[in-house]
MIGUDREN-874002 format. One line per 10 residues: for each residue x, y, z of C-alpha. Coordinates in Angstrom, 3 decimals. Layout:
# MIGUDREN-874002
X,Y,Z ~ ...
***
This chain:
# MIGUDREN-874002
88.719,-188.544,-127.528 ~ 85.446,-188.514,-125.653 ~ 84.364,-185.033,-124.481 ~ 84.584,-184.097,-120.822 ~ 81.135,-184.652,-119.309 ~ 81.305,-181.500,-117.284 ~ 82.223,-179.555,-120.373 ~ 79.368,-181.259,-122.350 ~ 76.769,-179.708,-119.759 ~ 78.776,-176.494,-119.361
79.028,-177.002,-115.548 ~ 81.943,-177.119,-113.058 ~ 83.169,-180.232,-111.308 ~ 81.889,-178.598,-108.109 ~ 78.497,-178.080,-109.375 ~ 75.470,-179.316,-107.234 ~ 72.835,-181.765,-108.584 ~ 70.382,-179.102,-108.940 ~ 72.823,-177.018,-111.138 ~ 73.383,-180.133,-113.322
69.700,-180.725,-113.617 ~ 69.151,-177.050,-114.656 ~ 71.982,-177.194,-117.195 ~ 70.613,-180.473,-118.698 ~ 67.019,-179.212,-118.908 ~ 68.343,-176.163,-120.801 ~ 70.214,-178.093,-123.328 ~ 67.710,-180.767,-123.730 ~ 65.037,-178.241,-124.551 ~ 67.416,-176.858,-127.246
68.649,-180.140,-128.810 ~ 65.588,-182.427,-128.360 ~ 64.797,-184.230,-131.782 ~ 61.192,-182.911,-131.615 ~ 62.595,-179.395,-131.703 ~ 65.051,-180.259,-134.400 ~ 63.285,-182.775,-136.855 ~ 65.627,-184.262,-139.247 ~ 68.756,-182.710,-137.628 ~ 71.333,-185.530,-137.069
73.717,-183.297,-135.435 ~ 71.051,-182.149,-132.806 ~ 70.040,-185.895,-132.210 ~ 73.789,-186.741,-131.539 ~ 74.153,-183.722,-129.168 ~ 71.039,-184.802,-127.547 ~ 72.518,-188.214,-126.837 ~ 75.785,-186.742,-125.728 ~ 74.179,-184.341,-123.132 ~ 71.851,-187.193,-121.858
74.906,-189.530,-121.485 ~ 76.773,-186.950,-119.543 ~ 73.684,-186.213,-117.340 ~ 72.937,-189.763,-116.347 ~ 76.639,-190.190,-115.217 ~ 77.014,-186.931,-113.280 ~ 73.741,-187.213,-111.563 ~ 74.540,-190.688,-110.155 ~ 76.666,-190.389,-107.110 ~ 78.651,-193.559,-107.584
79.148,-193.050,-111.289 ~ 80.226,-189.478,-110.772 ~ 82.694,-190.488,-108.155 ~ 84.290,-193.129,-110.500 ~ 84.207,-190.662,-113.451 ~ 86.028,-187.890,-111.249 ~ 88.674,-190.462,-110.351 ~ 89.268,-192.411,-113.699 ~ 87.562,-190.303,-116.345 ~ 85.969,-192.225,-119.250
88.183,-195.184,-118.448 ~ 86.104,-195.973,-115.491 ~ 83.436,-197.331,-117.840 ~ 85.567,-198.748,-120.766 ~ 85.503,-202.240,-119.325 ~ 81.712,-202.200,-119.025 ~ 81.362,-200.870,-122.507 ~ 83.285,-203.739,-123.892 ~ 81.256,-206.309,-121.895 ~ 77.920,-204.611,-122.641
78.189,-204.397,-126.482 ~ 79.214,-200.835,-126.616 ~ 76.298,-199.209,-124.841 ~ 77.380,-196.742,-122.098 ~ 76.572,-198.099,-118.473 ~ 74.633,-194.796,-117.793 ~ 72.702,-194.523,-120.973 ~ 69.888,-196.970,-121.647 ~ 68.490,-195.300,-124.739 ~ 65.425,-194.264,-122.708
64.983,-191.428,-120.289 ~ 62.896,-192.566,-117.406 ~ 61.329,-190.273,-114.842 ~ 64.143,-187.733,-115.001 ~ 62.986,-186.649,-118.565 ~ 59.360,-186.195,-117.695 ~ 59.947,-182.743,-116.310 ~ 61.483,-181.628,-119.662 ~ 58.507,-183.157,-121.659 ~ 56.153,-181.102,-119.429
58.143,-178.097,-119.991 ~ 58.177,-178.579,-123.837 ~ 54.564,-179.408,-124.236 ~ 53.295,-177.124,-121.546 ~ 51.617,-179.865,-119.545 ~ 49.377,-180.897,-122.266 ~ 48.928,-184.405,-121.189 ~ 47.630,-185.636,-117.810 ~ 49.102,-188.854,-116.087 ~ 47.277,-191.177,-118.364
48.582,-189.617,-121.518 ~ 45.339,-188.066,-122.320 ~ 44.940,-184.400,-123.384 ~ 44.094,-182.259,-120.353 ~ 41.370,-179.453,-121.207 ~ 40.276,-178.509,-117.690 ~ 40.192,-174.844,-116.876 ~ 42.977,-173.039,-115.148 ~ 42.971,-172.041,-111.566 ~ 42.149,-168.389,-110.770
43.982,-166.219,-108.044 ~ 42.128,-163.262,-106.489 ~ 43.841,-161.038,-103.874 ~ 41.439,-159.653,-101.216 ~ 42.283,-156.844,-98.794 ~ 40.438,-156.946,-95.413 ~ 40.751,-155.101,-92.042 ~ 41.907,-156.410,-88.858 ~ 38.412,-156.238,-87.331 ~ 37.024,-158.216,-90.396
39.698,-160.867,-89.733 ~ 38.660,-160.934,-86.162 ~ 34.967,-161.329,-86.876 ~ 34.945,-163.088,-90.143 ~ 32.677,-161.944,-93.009 ~ 31.039,-162.801,-96.343 ~ 32.974,-160.833,-99.075 ~ 31.802,-160.547,-102.671 ~ 34.733,-160.931,-105.165 ~ 34.416,-159.871,-108.716
36.764,-161.083,-111.486 ~ 36.684,-161.850,-115.230 ~ 37.329,-165.330,-116.404 ~ 36.038,-168.064,-118.953 ~ 32.714,-169.431,-118.086 ~ 30.577,-172.039,-119.819 ~ 28.799,-170.886,-122.866 ~ 25.039,-170.886,-122.427 ~ 24.303,-170.918,-126.116 ~ 25.702,-174.331,-126.633
25.560,-175.530,-122.980 ~ 29.349,-175.795,-122.960 ~ 29.284,-178.371,-125.789 ~ 30.821,-176.076,-128.438 ~ 28.459,-177.105,-131.182 ~ 25.455,-175.428,-132.562 ~ 21.982,-176.819,-131.506 ~ 21.443,-180.328,-133.101 ~ 25.095,-180.794,-134.154 ~ 27.134,-183.671,-132.609
31.006,-183.912,-132.386 ~ 32.545,-186.663,-134.377 ~ 35.813,-188.562,-134.054 ~ 38.855,-186.711,-135.274 ~ 40.048,-188.653,-138.532 ~ 43.574,-187.667,-137.856 ~ 44.019,-189.359,-134.469 ~ 40.974,-191.542,-134.682 ~ 39.470,-190.121,-131.460 ~ 42.654,-190.763,-129.288
43.399,-187.025,-129.025 ~ 47.067,-187.603,-129.695 ~ 49.325,-188.612,-132.481 ~ 52.396,-190.771,-132.342 ~ 55.464,-190.767,-134.556 ~ 58.939,-192.141,-134.701 ~ 61.844,-189.620,-134.775 ~ 65.231,-191.417,-134.966 ~ 65.341,-193.763,-131.917 ~ 62.516,-191.769,-130.075
58.842,-192.404,-130.134 ~ 57.101,-189.132,-129.597 ~ 53.463,-188.619,-128.586 ~ 52.008,-185.173,-129.021 ~ 48.404,-183.632,-128.718 ~ 46.665,-183.881,-132.050 ~ 46.923,-180.534,-133.929 ~ 43.731,-181.285,-135.943 ~ 41.398,-181.566,-132.947 ~ 43.639,-179.825,-130.347
43.883,-183.066,-128.388 ~ 40.114,-183.357,-127.805 ~ 39.729,-186.496,-129.937 ~ 36.607,-185.065,-131.542 ~ 35.778,-182.340,-134.059 ~ 32.608,-180.231,-134.426 ~ 31.294,-179.687,-137.882 ~ 29.143,-176.710,-136.813 ~ 30.880,-174.804,-134.155 ~ 28.823,-172.505,-131.731
29.147,-168.955,-132.918 ~ 29.270,-167.128,-129.560 ~ 32.122,-169.342,-128.126 ~ 33.720,-170.274,-131.539 ~ 33.423,-174.007,-130.637 ~ 35.307,-173.855,-127.324 ~ 32.249,-174.171,-125.243 ~ 33.248,-171.170,-123.028 ~ 33.197,-167.385,-123.169 ~ 34.738,-164.547,-121.242
32.543,-163.049,-118.546 ~ 32.555,-161.355,-115.171 ~ 31.816,-163.382,-112.178 ~ 30.419,-162.286,-108.864 ~ 30.883,-164.820,-106.033 ~ 30.230,-164.467,-102.354 ~ 33.258,-165.989,-100.250 ~ 32.971,-166.797,-96.548 ~ 36.078,-165.435,-94.652 ~ 36.085,-167.427,-91.266
37.037,-165.478,-88.093 ~ 40.632,-165.677,-87.058 ~ 42.203,-165.779,-90.556 ~ 45.894,-164.603,-90.753 ~ 47.882,-162.648,-93.325 ~ 48.457,-164.755,-96.455 ~ 45.523,-167.213,-95.688 ~ 44.512,-168.917,-98.927 ~ 40.835,-169.893,-99.312 ~ 39.921,-172.377,-102.034
36.588,-172.305,-103.833 ~ 36.401,-175.403,-105.923 ~ 35.259,-175.382,-109.511 ~ 34.823,-171.571,-109.589 ~ 37.915,-170.830,-111.528 ~ 38.314,-170.987,-115.393 ~ 35.893,-173.205,-117.180 ~ 37.366,-176.088,-119.147 ~ 36.935,-176.464,-123.027 ~ 33.691,-178.008,-124.123
32.428,-178.930,-120.745 ~ 35.676,-180.158,-119.235 ~ 36.108,-179.583,-115.559 ~ 36.585,-176.039,-114.318 ~ 39.676,-174.902,-112.222 ~ 39.500,-173.601,-108.707 ~ 39.334,-169.993,-107.299 ~ 41.960,-169.272,-104.803 ~ 41.371,-166.061,-102.603 ~ 44.590,-164.823,-100.921
43.982,-162.566,-97.947 ~ 45.941,-159.379,-97.095 ~ 45.157,-157.794,-93.785 ~ 45.421,-154.103,-93.740 ~ 47.654,-152.284,-91.269 ~ 45.673,-151.154,-88.090 ~ 46.182,-147.565,-86.703 ~ 46.129,-148.709,-83.162 ~ 46.691,-152.570,-83.055 ~ 49.532,-154.723,-84.130
48.911,-158.406,-84.434 ~ 51.134,-161.027,-82.951 ~ 49.756,-164.425,-83.812 ~ 46.557,-164.697,-81.707 ~ 47.519,-161.697,-79.557 ~ 47.142,-158.081,-80.099 ~ 49.728,-155.385,-79.021 ~ 48.487,-151.840,-78.244 ~ 50.914,-149.209,-77.331 ~ 49.037,-146.707,-75.083
50.255,-143.116,-74.157 ~ 50.170,-142.567,-70.325 ~ 50.513,-139.401,-68.573 ~ 53.620,-139.009,-66.344 ~ 51.498,-138.337,-63.407 ~ 49.501,-141.549,-63.877 ~ 52.657,-143.460,-64.328 ~ 54.030,-142.033,-61.151 ~ 51.147,-142.121,-58.912 ~ 49.147,-144.952,-60.441
45.623,-144.900,-61.874 ~ 43.235,-146.579,-64.279 ~ 42.762,-146.080,-68.054 ~ 40.238,-147.209,-70.557 ~ 41.534,-148.884,-73.681 ~ 39.635,-149.976,-76.970 ~ 39.636,-153.674,-77.857 ~ 39.318,-155.325,-81.245 ~ 35.721,-156.413,-80.605 ~ 34.570,-152.762,-80.300
34.268,-152.605,-76.585 ~ 36.323,-150.841,-73.858 ~ 38.546,-152.563,-71.267 ~ 39.788,-151.090,-68.029 ~ 43.527,-151.448,-67.134 ~ 44.941,-150.605,-63.697 ~ 48.248,-148.715,-63.884 ~ 50.445,-149.249,-60.847 ~ 52.401,-146.490,-59.209 ~ 55.858,-146.235,-60.615
55.013,-147.835,-64.019 ~ 58.007,-147.535,-66.400 ~ 58.020,-146.845,-70.215 ~ 57.606,-150.252,-72.134 ~ 56.095,-151.988,-69.250 ~ 53.430,-154.287,-70.476 ~ 50.018,-155.488,-69.045 ~ 48.135,-158.532,-70.393 ~ 44.413,-158.669,-70.714 ~ 43.296,-162.243,-71.044
40.945,-163.266,-73.917 ~ 40.822,-159.820,-75.365 ~ 42.895,-160.597,-78.418 ~ 42.138,-162.154,-81.893 ~ 39.859,-164.942,-82.610 ~ 41.500,-168.244,-83.107 ~ 40.839,-169.979,-86.321 ~ 38.469,-172.913,-86.040 ~ 38.461,-172.615,-82.306 ~ 36.252,-170.960,-79.665
39.005,-169.167,-77.735 ~ 40.837,-165.891,-78.100 ~ 44.343,-164.573,-77.765 ~ 45.196,-161.906,-75.335 ~ 45.725,-158.301,-75.491 ~ 48.867,-156.706,-74.555 ~ 48.982,-153.156,-73.357 ~ 52.471,-151.436,-73.587 ~ 52.886,-148.213,-71.546 ~ 54.373,-145.206,-73.423
54.991,-142.801,-70.475 ~ 54.584,-139.273,-71.985 ~ 56.999,-136.436,-70.874 ~ 54.943,-133.165,-70.251 ~ 55.421,-130.386,-72.828 ~ 54.582,-126.676,-72.846 ~ 54.779,-126.358,-69.045 ~ 53.186,-123.257,-67.296 ~ 55.288,-121.256,-64.971 ~ 53.798,-122.886,-61.965
54.264,-126.417,-63.318 ~ 57.855,-125.761,-64.093 ~ 58.464,-124.319,-60.565 ~ 56.853,-127.526,-59.131 ~ 59.034,-129.722,-61.404 ~ 62.184,-127.958,-60.387 ~ 61.172,-128.270,-56.718 ~ 60.613,-132.000,-57.318 ~ 64.123,-132.386,-58.914 ~ 65.723,-130.749,-55.929
63.985,-132.870,-53.207 ~ 63.857,-135.977,-55.333 ~ 67.742,-136.531,-55.783 ~ 68.802,-139.890,-54.739 ~ 68.392,-143.570,-55.636 ~ 65.025,-144.031,-54.127 ~ 63.016,-142.112,-56.791 ~ 65.233,-143.049,-59.869 ~ 67.064,-146.319,-59.118 ~ 67.794,-147.127,-62.627
69.472,-143.814,-63.552 ~ 71.366,-143.655,-60.358 ~ 72.585,-147.184,-60.716 ~ 73.677,-146.492,-64.326 ~ 75.768,-143.436,-63.502 ~ 77.310,-145.138,-60.556 ~ 78.478,-147.844,-62.818 ~ 80.102,-145.231,-65.163 ~ 81.857,-143.621,-62.099 ~ 83.260,-146.955,-61.062
84.224,-147.716,-64.507 ~ 86.167,-144.556,-65.196
***
């Protein structure tokens, strides 16, 4: 009796397509013939899991299988000469992901070995003021750079690379494993297609050495947290003159002691004396550009009340405008009162009873009285 497809992949009947893909990749990595050369049991297991995968990942085939089981395909098996309708003997695009995982992305889209350098990530901390103004930042990091002794060729002066005798310059070898035709990077030349008789000593024939790089990176005005700046061809150098990777600078904006960024706007919570909030007045506040701005505080200002200063916020990336600055009033309750101040406050409390001076608190307690 044919084994249940769900049991074959180790998934449940309610499993999603992503869960089925994940289970298949894990098993395919384990039983692929290239991982188990000459193992007929592994080869049979690989065919078995691939057959289950191609049925369960197809919505129509899966529905038919859930309803009728293996009988759903028995008639087609007889008409098609024994081959399972969902198993063609090849693996198509769905198997490409597994090949990449097994060989570490050793080939590019054309099947040639890829010797380009890796990308480099650099995390850079900047202040909010620097994000506002922009700056030229110097980044220092250690990576692989082209060898100056051999000019990235990998060979000593006067020596020239020759075609690899194992792969005849193709950079890859092909062999038959059961019903599979497998291509892999040539182990003799590392997939380069060429070998160097006299390798350069400083770089051991790789055409690159490890060194610290100092680069100046332009940070534009208006950048936000997590902005990624790409510097092309400044990453890791490739093998023997192959293309270099890119440098990616990720920006982290430090927390500011006064300002809080809200997209292009800036929020600033400003303590205001109770007398200023009651009587009204004018205050000076700092802005992100280093200047001072005057803010009129109307009489009767409440805690949390906000005032907007147009075009006093952050720079906008790749634009000439600026956001706004939002001033939020933090009305400060007086402390450490003198005897005279306390007497005046008590006098104010006596003559200030009623809804006119404190309408919100009076209204609140009136609602409680009505409620209970």
